[in-house]
N, C-alpha and C positions, 0 to 999 in steps of 0.2 A: 482450569482456564488457560487458554493459549496466549502466548506472549504477542503483544502488539509491537509495531515497528518502533514507536517512541521509547519503549522500554528496552527492546533488543538493541537499538542504536545508542541508548543512553542519553537521549535528548529530553526525555520527559514529555508529558502531554503539553503541547504548546498551542495556545489560542491563536497564534499567528500562522499555524500550519493547517492547510486545508484538509489534511488527512484526519486530524483530530475532530474537526467539526462536520465532516462529510457523513451525514446520517443515512443517505440512500444505500450505503454499502454496509450498514450495521449488520453484524452476524456473518458476513461472508468469511469463509475459512475459519469461522469461530472467533472472529475479532470484534472489537468495539469500534463502531463507526467504520472508517476505512482502514483501521489499524493493521489489517492483514490483507489489504488489497491496495496498498499505497501507490503502487506502480502505475495505476490507471488514473490517478488524480492529478489534474493540472495544478501547479502552484505548490507542490510539495517542498518541504524544507529538508534538504538532504546534504549531508557533509558540509554544512555551514552556508549553503546558498539555496535560494529558491529555484526550483526547476520549472520549466515551461510546459508546453503541451506534451501530451502522451506520445505522439509520433516522434518528437525530438528527444524524449527522455527514455523511452523504453529500452533502447540498446544498453544504456548504462544501468538501468534497473535490472535487466536480466543478468548482469554481472555482479549485482549486489548480494552480499552474504545473507541478507534478510529474505530477499526474493527466493534464493536457493533454499533457505531454511523452510519457508512456507511450502514451496513446491515439493520438497522431499517429505515434509511432515504430512501433507495432505494426500500425496501419492495420487491414486485414481480419482480422488474427490477434488483435486486441484481444478479450479475454474479458469478457463481460458480468458484472456484479457477482453476479447470481443464480447463475451457474455457479461463480464463485469461492467464494461463500458456502456452496454445497453441499458443498465440501470441508472446511468448518469444522464441519459438523454431524454 
């Protein structure tokens, strides 16, 4: 099983985090719910604060060690954000 963001970042599965409850991305990159696609979910809880919209947060997400971990681990199977976002609309 692949590690989800809440375990990688050590915050645990939080009911107040949108990533934990976002079922439309379940299974993407081998994660539970949006656990391995957190960078496309609005309202994520990251580094102690809730992040806003995708467009405003993606630049910081691309610098995140978990984003880099998933990108490297998935290699050619890494799904672009636009494909993941289409599942949320």
